[in-house]
C-alpha positions in Angstrom: -31.1 -16.1 15.4 -31.2 -13.9 12.3 -30.3 -10.2 12.6 -30.9 -7.7 9.9 -28.9 -4.4 9.8 -29.8 -1.6 7.4 -27.4 1.2 6.4 -27.6 3.9 3.8 -24.1 3.5 2.2 -20.4 3.4 2.9 -20.2 7.1 3.4 -17.8 7.8 6.3 -19.5 8.0 9.7 -19.0 6.7 13.2 -22.5 5.1 13.3 -21.8 3.2 10.0 -18.3 2.1 11.0 -19.5 0.7 14.3 -22.4 -1.1 12.7 -20.1 -2.7 10.2 -17.7 -3.7 12.9 -20.5 -5.3 14.9 -21.9 -7.0 11.8 -18.5 -8.6 11.1 -18.1 -9.7 14.8 -21.6 -11.3 14.8 -20.7 -13.3 11.7 -17.5 -14.5 13.4 -19.6 -15.6 16.3 -21.9 -17.7 14.0 -24.9 -15.4 14.1 -27.0 -15.3 10.9 -26.3 -11.6 10.4 -27.7 -10.0 7.2 -26.9 -6.5 5.9 -28.8 -4.3 3.5 -27.5 -1.1 1.9 -29.3 1.7 0.1 -26.3 2.1 -2.2 -22.7 1.0 -2.4 -21.0 4.4 -2.7 -18.8 5.9 0.0 -15.2 6.3 1.0 -15.4 3.4 3.5 -16.2 0.8 0.8 -12.7 -0.4 0.5 -12.3 -0.9 4.3 -14.6 -4.0 4.3 -13.2 -6.5 1.7 -15.4 -9.6 1.3 -18.4 -8.0 2.9 -21.7 -9.4 1.6 -24.7 -7.2 1.5 -28.0 -6.9 -0.4 -28.0 -3.5 -2.2 -31.2 -1.9 -3.3 -31.1 -1.5 -7.0 -32.1 2.0 -8.1 -31.7 1.2 -11.8 -29.3 4.1 -12.2 -31.4 6.7 -10.4 -29.2 8.6 -7.8 -30.6 8.1 -4.3 -28.1 9.9 -2.1 -30.2 13.1 -1.8 -33.2 11.1 -0.6 -31.6 8.1 1.0 -33.8 8.0 4.1 -37.0 7.9 1.9 -35.3 5.3 -0.3 -34.6 3.1 2.7 -38.2 3.5 3.9 -39.5 2.4 0.5 -37.2 -0.7 0.1 -36.6 -2.0 3.6 -40.1 -3.6 4.1 -39.4 -5.9 1.1 -36.0 -6.9 2.5 -37.6 -7.7 5.9 -40.2 -9.9 4.2 -37.4 -11.7 2.3 -34.9 -12.1 5.1 -37.5 -12.7 7.9 -35.1 -11.5 10.7 -35.7 -12.3 14.3 -34.3 -8.8 15.2 -34.0 -5.6 13.3 -30.8 -3.7 14.3 -31.1 0.1 14.1 -27.5 1.5 14.1 -28.1 5.0 15.4 -30.2 8.1 15.7 -30.1 8.9 12.0 -31.9 5.6 11.3 -34.6 5.6 14.0 -37.1 7.4 11.7 -36.8 4.4 9.4 -37.3 2.0 12.2 -40.4 3.8 13.4 -41.8 3.8 9.9 -41.2 0.0 9.7 -43.4 -0.4 12.8 -46.1 1.7 11.3 -46.0 0.0 7.8 -45.5 -3.6 8.9 -47.5 -3.6 12.2 -47.3 -7.0 13.9 -45.2 -8.3 11.1 -42.3 -6.0 12.1 -39.6 -7.8 13.9 -38.5 -6.6 17.3 -36.2 -3.5 16.9 -33.0 -3.0 18.9 -31.9 0.6 18.5 -28.5 2.1 19.4 -28.9 5.7 20.5 -25.8 7.3 19.0 -26.2 11.0 19.9 -26.8 13.2 22.8 -30.6 13.7 23.4 -30.7 17.1 25.1 -29.8 18.9 21.8 -29.3 22.3 23.4 -28.1 23.5 19.9 -31.7 23.4 18.6 -33.6 26.7 18.4 -36.2 27.0 21.2 -39.3 26.7 18.9 -38.1 23.3 17.7 -37.4 21.7 21.0 -41.0 20.8 22.0 -41.3 19.0 18.6 -38.0 17.2 19.1 -39.0 16.1 22.6 -42.3 14.7 21.1 -40.3 12.8 18.5 -38.1 11.3 21.3 -41.2 10.1 23.1 -42.6 8.6 19.9 -39.3 6.7 19.4 -39.5 5.5 23.0 -42.9 4.0 22.4 -42.1 2.4 19.0 -38.6 0.9 19.6 -38.7 -2.4 21.4 -35.3 -1.9 23.2 -32.8 1.0 23.2 -29.1 0.8 23.8 -27.1 3.6 25.3 -23.4 3.8 24.6 -22.2 4.6 28.1 -23.6 4.4 31.6 -24.4 8.1 31.9 -26.9 7.8 29.1 -29.3 5.6 31.1 -31.1 8.4 32.9 -31.3 10.4 29.6 -32.9 7.5 27.8 -35.5 6.9 30.5 -36.3 10.6 31.1 -36.3 12.1 27.6 -37.5 9.1 25.6 -39.8 7.7 28.3 -38.3 4.3 28.0 -39.0 2.0 31.0 -35.9 0.7 32.7 -36.4 -2.9 31.6 -36.2 -1.8 27.9 -32.9 0.1 28.3 -29.5 -1.6 28.0 -26.1 0.0 28.3 -23.3 -1.3 26.1 -20.1 0.7 25.8 -19.6 1.7 22.1 -17.3 -0.6 20.2 -15.0 2.1 18.9 -12.1 -0.3 18.3 -10.8 -3.8 18.9 -8.0 -5.3 21.0 -5.8 -5.7 17.9 -6.0 -1.9 17.3 -5.1 -1.1 20.9 -2.1 -3.5 20.8 -1.0 -2.0 17.4 -1.3 1.6 18.7 0.6 0.7 21.9 3.6 -0.7 20.0 3.9 2.0 17.4 6.6 4.6 18.2 5.8 8.3 18.0 7.6 9.9 15.1 10.6 12.1 16.0 9.8 15.8 16.4 12.4 18.6 15.8 13.0 20.7 18.8 11.7 23.8 17.0 8.5 22.1 15.8 5.2 23.6 17.0 2.2 22.0 18.6 0.1 19.6 16.6 -3.7 19.6 17.0 -5.9 16.9 15.4 -9.6 16.8 14.7 -11.5 13.9 13.1 -15.1 13.9 11.8 -17.4 14.7 9.0 -17.3 18.2 7.7 -20.8 18.9 8.8 -22.6 21.4 11.1 -22.8 19.0 14.1 -19.0 19.0 14.4 -18.8 22.8 14.5 -15.3 23.0 12.9 -15.7 26.8 12.4 -15.5 27.1 16.2 -12.3 25.0 16.1 -10.7 27.2 13.5 -11.5 30.4 15.4 -10.2 28.9 18.6 -7.0 27.7 16.8 -6.5 31.2 15.3 -6.6 32.7 18.8 -3.7 30.6 20.1 -1.8 29.4 17.1 2.0 30.1 17.0 3.8 30.4 13.7 4.9 26.7 13.8 1.7 25.2 15.2 -0.6 23.1 12.9 -4.2 21.9 12.9 -5.2 18.8 10.9 -8.8 18.0 10.3 -9.4 14.5 8.9 -12.8 14.0 7.3 -14.9 15.0 4.3 -18.3 16.7 3.8 -20.3 19.5 2.4 -18.7 22.2 4.6 -15.2 21.9 3.1 -15.3 25.1 1.0 -16.8 27.1 3.9 -14.1 25.9 6.3 -11.3 26.7 3.8 -12.7 30.2 3.2 -12.9 30.7 7.0 -9.3 29.5 7.5 -8.1 32.1 4.9 -10.1 34.9 6.5 -8.5 34.0 9.9 -5.0 34.0 8.3 -4.3 30.4 9.4 -4.9 28.6 6.1 -1.1 27.9 5.8 -1.3 26.1 9.2 -4.5 24.1 8.6 -4.4 20.7 6.8 -7.6 19.1 5.5 -6.6 15.9 3.6 -10.1 14.4 3.5 -11.2 11.0 4.7 -8.3 9.0 6.0 -8.3 5.4 7.4 -6.6 4.2 9.4 -5.9 7.3 11.5 -3.2 5.8 13.7 -0.4 7.8 12.0 -2.2 11.0 12.5 -3.0 10.2 16.2 0.7 9.3 16.9 1.9 12.6 15.2 -0.5 14.8 17.3 -0.2 16.4 20.7 -3.9 16.4 21.4 -7.2 15.4 19.8 -9.7 18.3 19.7 -13.5 17.9 19.5 -15.6 21.1 18.9 -19.0 19.4 18.3 -22.3 20.8 19.3 -23.6 17.3 20.2 -22.4 13.8 20.2 -23.1 10.4 21.7 -19.9 8.6 22.5 -17.6 9.6 19.7 -15.6 6.6 18.6 -12.5 8.7 17.9 -12.0 9.5 21.6 -11.4 5.9 22.8 -9.1 5.5 19.8 -7.2 8.6 20.8 -6.9 7.3 24.4 -5.6 4.0 23.0 -2.9 6.0 21.2 -1.9 7.7 24.4 -3.3 11.1 23.3 -5.0 13.6 25.6 -8.3 15.2 24.4 -9.8 18.7 24.4 -13.5 18.6 23.9 -16.7 20.6 24.2 -19.1 19.1 26.7 -21.2 17.8 23.9 -22.5 14.6 25.5 -23.8 13.5 28.8 -21.1 10.8 28.6 -18.1 12.9 27.8 -16.9 13.6 31.4 -17.0 9.9 32.2 -15.2 9.1 28.9 -12.4 11.4 29.8 -12.1 10.0 33.3 -13.5 13.2 34.8 -10.4 15.2 33.9 -7.7 12.5 33.9 -7.5 12.2 30.2 -8.6 15.6 28.8 -10.2 18.9 29.3 -13.9 19.8 28.8 -15.2 23.2 27.9 -18.8 24.5 27.4 -20.3 23.9 24.0 -19.8 26.8 21.5 -17.4 28.6 23.8 -14.6 29.8 21.6 -12.5 31.4 24.3 -12.7 28.4 26.6 -11.8 26.0 23.7 -8.8 28.1 22.8 -7.6 28.2 26.4 -8.0 24.5 26.8 -6.0 23.9 23.6 -3.3 26.3 24.8 -3.0 24.5 28.1 -3.6 20.8 27.3 0.2 20.1 27.4 0.2 20.9 31.1 -2.3 18.2 31.9 -0.8 15.2 33.8 -1.5 12.3 31.5 -1.1 8.6 32.2 -1.0 6.7 28.9 -1.4 3.3 30.5 -4.5 4.4 32.4 -5.8 5.9 29.1 -5.4 2.6 27.3 -7.2 0.8 30.1 -10.1 3.3 29.7 -10.1 2.6 25.9 -10.4 -1.1 26.5 -13.9 -0.6 27.8 -14.9 0.2 24.2 -13.9 -2.9 22.2 -16.0 -4.9 19.9 -14.9 -8.1 21.6 -16.9 -7.0 24.7 -19.8 -5.2 22.9 -20.6 -7.8 20.2 -21.5 -10.5 22.8 -23.4 -8.0 24.9 -25.5 -7.1 21.8 -26.1 -10.8 21.1 -27.5 -11.3 24.7 -29.9 -8.3 24.2 -31.0 -9.6 20.8 -31.6 -13.1 22.1 -33.9 -11.6 24.8 -35.8 -9.7 22.1 -36.0 -12.7 19.8 -37.3 -15.0 22.5 -39.3 -12.5 24.3 
């Protein structure tokens, strides 16, 4: 069986990191896995030594600003060259490319297995845009051969909002990490903390609108003591806006933004809580990683899967999306949450690539032989 995965670049993103992790696992299992990239730039490039991929040559013309169109133009040729049995679509940001492949190639398009990586309700969208978004979901439901939800609560969402029949839906827990990472995090000691040190809050993600880090900064400013600190790991176009906001809130001296960092184990072990302020998510990979590190989570209710992921209150606190006061109160009170680190690591083990890679192979074999 030959599988072709297409990605824009090595720019940091949970979708891309999971896709590369799966690709590497499939190769280890003896699958004829092929990878095509729109370009080679990105901060994650050094994280995958020895990775072989076909890169679409742009002859020096920058393609980052129109990377989706670039992929649409070049991917049909790659499909003809590689002749895959299955085309793997790594997340929501790539489904438009997959749909276009069906339209362009028709019957010559290989079966498409698409991972749905984000919440589908998208309550953050303005009301006039929602009917068009729902129409787009239905189009995807008709054009994608099989869709994969990243946690069991997504099943009803995929069937209802995308109109996908039950026999075309699979649920595979998102491979956010591997067993070696869990073992490593379990054995690492937490760094010593002076008695007078304040609380340490950690956030991880692209500096983009979806993550709503302005909400996090305002919530932190509400409850921050002089010795408290907030660290935001990630890079993106919103950096200057966030730095300006931190200064206006008078917390810039207590907010660290070091950019893209990998691995994040040291930051997780140094923190008291992971905080997610997103407007929408699928199953954010950083949450299982935080649980594996024995770290409680404060999060907006940004996904149909979030309550299940946090053990319905055992491993963290959920607050309404975009509710600054509720997020601040949860951050202020997270230390009082009874937290079982061993149970949290057991929860994290649901989300390993060792389990997921084989489950994906089973689904792809069904498509290839269907």
